[in-house]
C-alpha positions as CSV (number, residue, x, y, z in Angstrom):
1,Y,0.2,0.0,0.4
2,G,1.4,3.5,-0.8
3,L,4.4,4.4,-2.9
4,R,5.2,2.0,-6.0
5,C,9.2,1.6,-4.5
6,W,11.2,-0.2,-2.6
7,D,10.9,0.1,1.3
8,L,12.9,-1.0,4.4
9,P,10.4,-3.4,5.6
10,G,8.5,-2.2,9.2
11,G,5.1,-1.7,10.7
12,G,2.9,0.0,12.9
13,S,3.6,-1.0,16.7
14,K,0.3,-1.9,18.9
15,R,0.0,0.7,21.7
16,G,2.3,0.3,24.3
17,E,4.2,-2.4,22.5
18,D,8.0,-2.8,23.0
19,P,9.6,-2.2,19.3
20,L,10.9,-5.6,19.5
21,I,8.0,-7.0,19.6
22,T,6.4,-5.5,17.2
23,A,10.1,-6.0,14.7
24,R,9.4,-9.8,15.3
25,R,5.6,-9.7,14.7
26,E,6.1,-7.8,11.7
27,M,8.9,-9.3,10.3
28,E,7.6,-12.6,10.7
29,E,4.5,-11.7,8.9
30,E,6.3,-10.3,5.9
31,L,9.2,-11.7,5.5
32,G,9.3,-15.1,7.8
33,L,12.2,-13.8,9.9
34,G,10.2,-14.0,13.4
35,D,13.1,-16.2,14.8
36,A,15.8,-13.5,14.4
37,N,18.0,-12.1,17.4
38,W,16.7,-8.3,17.0
39,H,18.1,-5.5,19.0
40,P,17.8,-1.9,19.4
41,Y,19.5,0.0,16.7
42,G,17.8,3.8,17.4
43,E,15.7,6.2,16.6
44,L,14.4,8.6,14.2
45,R,11.8,11.6,14.6
46,G,10.6,13.7,11.7
47,T,7.9,14.9,9.4
48,I,7.2,13.6,6.3
49,Y,3.9,13.9,3.8
50,R,2.8,16.4,6.5
51,R,3.2,13.4,9.1
52,R,4.8,13.5,12.2
53,D,6.6,10.0,12.5
54,E,8.7,8.5,14.7
55,I,10.8,5.2,13.5
56,H,12.3,2.6,15.9
57,V,15.1,1.2,13.7
58,V,16.5,-2.3,14.9
59,R,18.8,-4.4,13.7
60,A,18.6,-8.5,13.2
61,D,21.1,-11.2,13.2
62,L,19.9,-13.7,10.7
63,S,20.8,-17.3,10.9
64,S,19.9,-16.9,7.2
65,P,19.6,-14.9,4.6
66,A,16.6,-17.0,3.1
67,L,13.3,-14.8,2.4
68,R,9.3,-16.1,3.0
69,I,7.8,-13.4,1.5
70,D,3.6,-13.0,2.3
71,P,2.2,-12.2,-1.1
72,I,-0.7,-9.9,0.4
73,E,1.9,-8.0,2.2
74,L,4.3,-7.2,-0.3
75,E,5.3,-7.4,-3.8
76,A,8.9,-8.4,-3.7
77,A,11.8,-8.7,-0.8
78,A,15.5,-8.7,-1.8
79,W,18.7,-7.8,-0.5
80,F,20.8,-5.0,-1.7
81,P,24.7,-4.0,-0.9
82,L,24.4,-0.7,0.7
83,D,26.6,1.1,-2.2
84,R,24.1,-0.6,-4.2
85,L,20.3,0.0,-2.9
86,P,18.0,0.5,-6.0
87,L,17.1,4.0,-7.8
88,W,13.6,4.0,-6.3
89,V,13.6,3.9,-2.6
90,S,10.8,5.6,-0.4
91,P,12.1,8.4,1.5
92,F,12.6,6.9,4.6
93,V,14.8,4.8,3.6
94,G,18.5,7.4,3.8
95,P,17.3,8.6,7.0
96,V,17.0,5.0,8.3
97,L,20.4,4.2,6.6
98,A,22.3,7.0,7.8
99,G,21.2,7.0,11.4
100,A,21.8,3.2,11.3
101,F,25.0,3.3,9.8
102,G,26.7,6.4,11.4
103,D,26.3,8.9,8.9
104,G,23.8,11.6,11.2
105,G,20.6,10.7,13.1
106,S,20.7,9.2,16.2
107,G,21.0,5.5,15.5
108,G,23.8,4.0,17.6
C-alpha cells in the first residue's frame, strides 16, 4: 500500500508495544524472519508528507538470508549492498540507513 518503490520492512506498533516485539511480529508476517535475534539500533523522528513520525530502527542477526514473503503484504523482497541500492526507494530509506550506519541521525 502506498508508493510503488523499494522500502525497508516495517510496520506499526500496537499501543504500548515494545519496538522489538513489533519488529519480530512484522518481520515474521512479512518476511518469515520472526526467529531472528533482534537488537534496538536507534530512533529517528521527523515529518514527512505532513505527518510526524517516529521510527524505531532495529537490527537482526539472521541464521540464514532466506526470505519467505507474504504476497498479500509485499510484491517482492531482496537484499541489496548499501552501495548499490535501487534507484526508486521510499523517502525513509536514506534517513534510516544514515542513522543506523553512522552518517547522522540518532542511531547507534
